[in-house]
N, C-alpha and C positions, 0 to 999 in steps of 0.2 A: 394890460389884458382887459378884454371886455367880457361881459357875461356870456356872450355867444361862444367864446372860445373855451370856456370852462366845461360845458357839457361835452364838447368834442374832445377835449383833453381828457376828461373823465371817462368817456367812452373808449378812448384809446388805451387808457390804463386798465380798464375793465377787460379789454381784448387781450392785453399783455398778460394780465393775471389769469385769464381763462386759458390762454395758450400755455402758460407755465404750468397751470394745474393739469391741463390735458397731457402735457409732456410728462409730468410727474406720474399721472395715472397710467400712461402707457408704459413707463419704466416699471411701475409697480406690477402691472399685469405681466410683463415679460419676466420679472423676477419671480412671480408666482408660478408661471409656466416652467421656468428653469428649475425652481425648487421642487416642483411636482415631478418633473422628469428625473431629476437627480435622486429623489427619494425612491422612485420606481426602479431606477438602475441599481441603487444601493440594495434594495430588497432582493432584486434578481441576483446580484453578486453575492449577497449573504447566503442565499439559497444554494448557489453554485459552490461556495466555500464549504457549506455543510455537506453537500454531495461528495465533494472531493475528499473531505476529511473522513467521511464514512468509507469511501473507497480505499483510502490510505489505511484505515484500521483493518479492513478486510485483507488487503495486501500484506500488512504486517503479520496478521494471524497466519496467513498462508505461508509466508516466509519462515515464521517460527516453526510451523509444522514441518516444512521441508528441511530446515536446519536440524530439527530433532531427528528426522528420518536419516539424514546424512550422518549425524553423530552415531546413531544406532547402528547403521550399516558399517561405519568405520570401526566401531568397537567390535562388532561381530567379525569383521575381517581380521582385526588385530588379534583376537583370541579364537583361533581355529578350533572347531569342535573335534573331539577325538575321532569321530567318524561322521562324515557328512555325506548322506546318500542323496543323489539327485539323478533323475532319469534312470534309475536302476543301477547306476554305477557307483562304486565306492571310491571316494576321494580322500586320500591321506596326505598329510604333509610328509616331506622327505624323512624327517626324524621318526614320525609315527610309522612310516613304511619300514624303516630299518629295524625298529623295535619289534614290529609284527613279524618280520622275516626271521629275527632271532628266536622269537617265541615258537614259530612254526618249526624251525630247525631243532630246537630243544625237544619239542613234542615228537618229532620224527625220530630223534635219537632214543628217546624213552621208549617209544613203540618198538623200534628195532631191538633195543636191549631186552625189552620184555618178551618179544617174540623169539628172540634168540635164546633166552634162558629157559623158555618153556619146552624146548625140544629135548 
């Protein structure tokens, strides 16, 4: 090798090193862009998860309220009131109606007995 070949060879090495460094820099830039984009997406997804969890809590509360209402209505239905007045009408269970008819019959007999004995 001669002295004239060394600078050319050195220049080629410098170009190779420069190209390698440029390639490394480009990859680093792409990695930075990707990391930045992924962080942004992660933040957006984290916010969406928080929104969905909040909505889930709200739905759970509403469901609990409705379950309580259903339980209350079922209990009310299972234990009929002695007299339930709705729309101006009197609603009695069959057993309550039979007991009321007996009481009315007894009262009518007493009244008739009382009226018959006062003559």
